[in-house]
C-alpha positions as CSV (number, residue, x, y, z in Angstrom):
1,X,0.0,4.3,-43.8
2,X,1.7,5.0,-40.4
3,X,-0.1,7.6,-38.4
4,X,0.0,8.9,-34.9
5,X,-1.9,6.4,-32.9
6,X,-0.4,3.4,-31.1
7,X,-3.1,0.9,-29.9
8,X,-1.0,-1.3,-27.6
9,X,2.3,-2.6,-29.1
10,X,1.1,-4.7,-32.0
11,X,-2.6,-5.0,-32.2
12,X,-5.6,-3.1,-30.9
13,X,-8.1,-5.4,-29.2
14,X,-11.0,-5.3,-26.9
15,X,-12.8,-7.9,-24.9
16,X,-16.3,-9.0,-25.7
17,X,-18.6,-11.1,-23.4
18,X,-18.2,-14.8,-23.9
19,X,-21.9,-15.3,-23.2
20,X,-22.8,-13.5,-26.4
21,X,-21.6,-16.4,-28.5
22,X,-22.5,-20.0,-27.9
23,X,-19.3,-21.2,-29.7
24,X,-17.2,-19.4,-27.1
25,X,-17.0,-22.5,-24.8
26,X,-13.3,-22.8,-25.4
27,X,-10.6,-23.3,-22.8
28,X,-6.9,-22.4,-22.4
29,X,-5.0,-25.1,-20.7
30,X,-1.4,-24.5,-19.5
31,X,0.3,-27.9,-19.0
32,X,3.7,-29.3,-18.3
33,X,5.4,-29.4,-21.7
34,X,6.1,-33.1,-21.3
35,X,2.4,-33.7,-20.7
36,X,1.0,-31.9,-23.7
37,X,0.3,-35.0,-25.7
38,X,-1.3,-37.0,-22.9
39,X,-3.5,-34.1,-21.9
40,X,-4.7,-33.9,-25.5
41,X,-5.6,-37.5,-25.3
42,X,-7.5,-36.8,-22.1
43,X,-9.4,-34.0,-23.8
44,X,-10.5,-36.3,-26.6
45,X,-11.6,-38.9,-24.2
46,X,-13.9,-36.4,-22.4
47,X,-15.4,-35.1,-25.7
48,X,-13.3,-32.0,-26.0
49,X,-11.8,-31.0,-29.3
50,X,-8.2,-29.8,-29.5
51,X,-8.4,-26.7,-31.7
52,X,-4.8,-25.5,-31.1
53,X,-1.7,-26.7,-29.4
54,X,1.9,-25.7,-28.7
55,X,4.5,-26.9,-26.2
56,X,2.9,-26.4,-22.8
57,X,-0.4,-25.1,-24.2
58,X,-3.7,-26.6,-25.3
59,X,-6.7,-24.8,-26.7
60,X,-9.8,-26.9,-26.2
61,X,-13.4,-26.6,-27.5
62,X,-16.6,-28.0,-25.9
63,X,-19.9,-28.5,-27.7
64,X,-22.0,-25.3,-27.5
65,X,-24.6,-25.1,-24.8
66,X,-28.0,-23.9,-26.0
67,X,-29.5,-23.2,-22.5
68,X,-29.7,-19.9,-20.7
69,X,-26.7,-17.9,-19.5
70,X,-26.7,-19.5,-16.0
71,X,-26.6,-23.0,-17.5
72,X,-23.8,-22.0,-19.8
73,X,-21.9,-20.5,-16.9
74,X,-22.3,-23.7,-14.8
75,X,-21.2,-25.9,-17.7
76,X,-18.1,-23.8,-18.2
77,X,-17.2,-24.0,-14.4
78,X,-17.8,-27.8,-14.4
79,X,-15.6,-28.3,-17.4
80,X,-12.8,-26.2,-15.9
81,X,-13.0,-28.2,-12.7
82,X,-12.8,-31.5,-14.7
83,X,-9.7,-30.3,-16.7
84,X,-7.9,-29.2,-13.5
85,X,-7.9,-32.8,-12.3
86,X,-5.8,-34.1,-15.3
87,X,-2.1,-34.9,-14.6
88,X,0.2,-32.1,-15.7
89,X,-2.4,-29.3,-15.8
90,X,-1.1,-26.1,-14.2
91,X,-3.9,-23.7,-15.1
92,X,-7.2,-23.5,-16.9
93,X,-9.4,-20.6,-17.9
94,X,-12.1,-19.9,-20.4
95,X,-10.9,-18.7,-23.7
96,X,-12.6,-15.4,-24.4
97,X,-13.4,-13.9,-27.8
98,X,-11.5,-10.8,-29.0
99,X,-12.3,-8.4,-31.8
100,X,-10.2,-5.9,-33.8
101,X,-11.3,-2.5,-32.5
102,X,-12.3,-0.1,-35.2
103,X,-14.1,3.1,-34.3
104,X,-16.8,3.9,-36.9
105,X,-17.7,7.6,-37.2
106,X,-21.2,8.7,-37.9
107,X,-20.4,10.6,-41.1
108,X,-17.8,11.2,-43.7
109,X,-17.4,14.8,-42.3
110,X,-16.7,13.4,-38.8
111,X,-14.2,10.9,-40.3
112,X,-12.4,13.7,-42.1
113,X,-12.2,15.9,-39.0
114,X,-10.9,12.9,-37.0
115,X,-8.1,12.3,-39.6
116,X,-7.2,16.0,-39.6
117,X,-7.0,16.0,-35.8
118,X,-4.7,13.0,-35.8
119,X,-2.3,14.3,-38.4
120,X,-2.2,18.0,-37.3
121,X,1.0,17.6,-35.3
122,X,2.8,15.5,-37.9
123,X,6.2,17.1,-38.8
124,X,7.0,17.8,-42.5
125,X,10.6,16.8,-43.4
126,X,10.9,19.3,-46.2
127,X,9.0,22.4,-47.6
128,X,8.2,20.7,-50.9
129,X,4.7,20.5,-52.3
130,X,4.3,16.9,-51.1
131,X,6.7,16.6,-48.2
132,X,7.4,13.5,-46.3
133,X,6.1,13.5,-42.7
134,X,7.4,12.2,-39.4
135,X,4.2,11.2,-37.5
136,X,3.7,13.0,-34.1
137,X,3.6,9.6,-32.4
138,X,7.3,9.0,-33.2
139,X,8.4,11.8,-30.9
140,X,5.7,10.8,-28.3
141,X,7.3,7.4,-27.9
142,X,10.8,9.0,-28.0
143,X,11.7,7.1,-31.2
144,X,13.3,10.1,-32.8
145,X,16.4,9.7,-30.6
146,X,19.7,9.5,-32.4
147,X,20.7,6.6,-30.1
148,X,18.2,4.3,-31.9
149,X,19.3,2.3,-34.9
150,X,17.8,3.4,-38.2
151,X,18.1,-0.2,-39.5
152,X,17.8,-3.6,-37.9
153,X,17.6,-5.7,-41.0
154,X,19.8,-8.9,-41.0
155,X,20.7,-8.1,-37.4
156,X,18.9,-11.0,-35.7
157,X,16.2,-8.6,-34.5
158,X,12.7,-9.2,-35.7
159,X,9.4,-7.3,-35.3
160,X,6.3,-9.5,-35.3
161,X,2.9,-8.0,-36.2
162,X,-0.2,-10.0,-35.1
163,X,-3.0,-8.1,-36.8
164,X,-5.2,-7.9,-39.9
165,X,-2.4,-8.6,-42.4
166,X,-0.2,-6.1,-44.3
167,X,-0.4,-4.6,-47.7
168,X,2.8,-6.1,-48.9
169,X,3.0,-4.0,-52.0
170,X,2.7,-0.6,-50.3
171,X,5.6,1.6,-51.5
172,X,6.4,2.8,-47.9
173,X,7.2,-0.8,-46.9
174,X,9.7,-1.5,-49.7
175,X,13.2,-2.0,-48.5
176,X,12.1,-4.1,-45.5
177,X,12.5,-7.8,-45.2
178,X,8.8,-8.6,-45.2
179,X,7.4,-12.1,-44.7
180,X,4.4,-13.7,-43.0
181,X,3.1,-16.9,-41.6
182,X,2.4,-19.7,-44.1
183,X,1.0,-23.2,-43.7
184,X,4.4,-24.7,-44.7
185,X,6.2,-23.0,-41.9
186,X,7.5,-25.8,-39.6
187,X,7.5,-23.4,-36.6
188,X,3.9,-22.4,-37.0
189,X,1.9,-25.2,-35.2
190,X,-1.1,-22.9,-34.8
191,X,-1.5,-22.7,-38.6
192,X,-1.9,-19.7,-40.8
193,X,-5.6,-19.5,-41.9
194,X,-5.4,-16.2,-43.8
195,X,-3.1,-14.7,-46.4
196,X,-0.7,-12.4,-44.5
197,X,0.0,-10.1,-47.5
198,X,-3.5,-8.8,-47.8
199,X,-5.1,-6.2,-45.4
200,X,-8.8,-5.3,-46.0
201,X,-9.1,-2.6,-43.3
202,X,-5.4,-1.3,-43.3
203,X,-5.0,-1.7,-39.5
204,X,-2.0,-4.1,-39.8
205,X,-0.6,-1.9,-42.6
206,X,-0.9,1.1,-40.3
207,X,1.0,-0.6,-37.6
208,X,3.7,-1.8,-40.1
209,X,4.1,1.7,-41.4
210,X,4.4,3.2,-37.9
211,X,7.2,0.7,-37.3
212,X,9.1,0.7,-40.6
213,X,7.8,3.1,-43.2
214,X,10.9,3.9,-45.2
215,X,12.7,7.3,-45.6
216,X,12.1,7.9,-49.3
217,X,10.8,11.5,-49.7
218,X,7.1,10.6,-49.8
219,X,4.4,9.4,-47.4
220,X,5.6,8.9,-43.8
221,X,8.7,7.9,-41.9
222,X,8.6,5.0,-39.4
223,X,10.4,4.3,-36.2
224,X,13.0,2.1,-38.2
225,X,13.1,3.9,-41.6
226,X,16.1,2.2,-43.2
227,X,15.1,-1.5,-43.1
228,X,13.6,-3.9,-40.6
229,X,12.8,-7.6,-40.5
230,X,9.0,-7.8,-40.3
231,X,7.0,-11.0,-39.8
232,X,3.2,-10.9,-40.1
233,X,0.7,-13.3,-38.5
234,X,-2.8,-12.5,-39.8
235,X,-5.4,-13.6,-37.3
236,X,-8.5,-11.7,-38.6
237,X,-10.5,-13.0,-41.6
238,X,-11.4,-11.5,-45.0
239,X,-15.1,-11.1,-44.5
240,X,-14.8,-7.3,-45.2
241,X,-17.4,-6.7,-42.4
242,X,-15.6,-4.0,-40.3
243,X,-18.6,-3.9,-37.9
244,X,-17.7,-7.4,-36.8
245,X,-14.0,-6.5,-36.6
246,X,-13.1,-8.8,-39.6
247,X,-14.4,-11.8,-37.7
248,X,-13.7,-12.9,-34.1
249,X,-10.6,-14.6,-32.7
250,X,-10.0,-15.9,-29.3
251,X,-7.2,-15.3,-26.8
252,X,-5.9,-18.8,-27.6
253,X,-5.5,-17.7,-31.2
254,X,-3.3,-14.8,-30.2
255,X,-1.2,-17.0,-27.9
256,X,-0.6,-19.5,-30.7
257,X,0.2,-16.7,-33.1
258,X,2.8,-15.5,-30.6
259,X,4.4,-19.0,-30.6
260,X,4.6,-18.7,-34.4
261,X,6.5,-15.4,-33.9
262,X,8.9,-17.1,-31.5
263,X,9.5,-19.9,-33.9
264,X,10.2,-17.6,-36.7
265,X,12.6,-15.5,-34.6
266,X,14.5,-18.7,-33.5
267,X,14.8,-19.8,-37.1
268,X,16.0,-16.3,-38.2
269,X,18.6,-16.1,-35.5
270,X,20.1,-19.4,-36.5
271,X,20.3,-18.1,-40.0
272,X,22.0,-14.9,-38.9
273,X,24.5,-16.8,-36.7
274,X,25.4,-19.2,-39.5
275,X,26.0,-16.2,-41.9
276,X,28.2,-14.4,-39.3
277,X,30.2,-17.6,-38.8
278,X,30.7,-18.0,-42.5
279,X,31.8,-14.3,-42.9
280,X,34.3,-14.7,-40.0
281,X,35.7,-18.0,-41.4
282,X,34.6,-20.0,-38.4
C-alpha cells in the first residue's frame, strides 16, 4: 500500500499501436453538445456503433478490417473524413488502446531488490519494532508541508481514482469516505463494467494509499492522512493476466470515466452545500 512512485496523477498508462488489434477501429468524436443525439443517429445510419457517449462526446466503433495494415490505415482515414462532414462535429481522431503499465522483473530476487530500492528512503515515524512510514514520495511532491490540510472529508473536495480498482477493506484506507462507480449511478453514462472495490494487481490500491493512507501507527501515511473523499472508477478487467495489463481499454474509456468523476463531484458538492445551508439555518 502506498509507496514512493507516482505514475502520472491517477493512473499509469502507456500507448500501444492500434494496428496490433483489429478491434481498435474506434473513433473519438467531439461534437456540439446540442448535436450529440443527432450525430449518434448519423453514426448508426453509416454502420457505426455508439459504444459510449456523454454530452459533447461520442465513442464510435467500426467493423474490424481483416486486410493488411495499409488497408486498415486507409479505412480509418476514410472513416474519419466521413465523420468530419456531419453537422456539429468539431474534431475526430482514432481511439487508441491503452494498457496498465506493470513492469515484470525477471526473478523473485530482482523483484525484492527493486522493492528495497524503492522503500530505502521512506522515513519511519517512530522507533518501534514495526514503525509507521512516510513514503519518500511524500516529500518529493512537497506534500509534507504544514500548509496542506490533513483532512478534506466532507469539504466538497473529491479525489477520483481511475485505475484497476481499490481494495476497499484495506486497513490503511479505513476512515476515508470511499465509494466507486456503480451501474445505478445516474451521473455515470459510460457505465461501470467492473466492481470498483476489488483490485487484482494492487495498482489502484497503491495509488489510493499514496493519496490517503491513514495515520494509525502502522503501514504507511498518505498525502491526506486524516480522511478524504475517494471515488473509484475501475476501467481494467478481472482477467488476472498482468502481462496483458488486466485487459485493454481505450482513450475513450478513460474520457468517459472522467465524465463519471465529474458527475460524482457535482452530486457531492450539491450534498455538501445543502448540509451547510441546513447547519446555518438558511
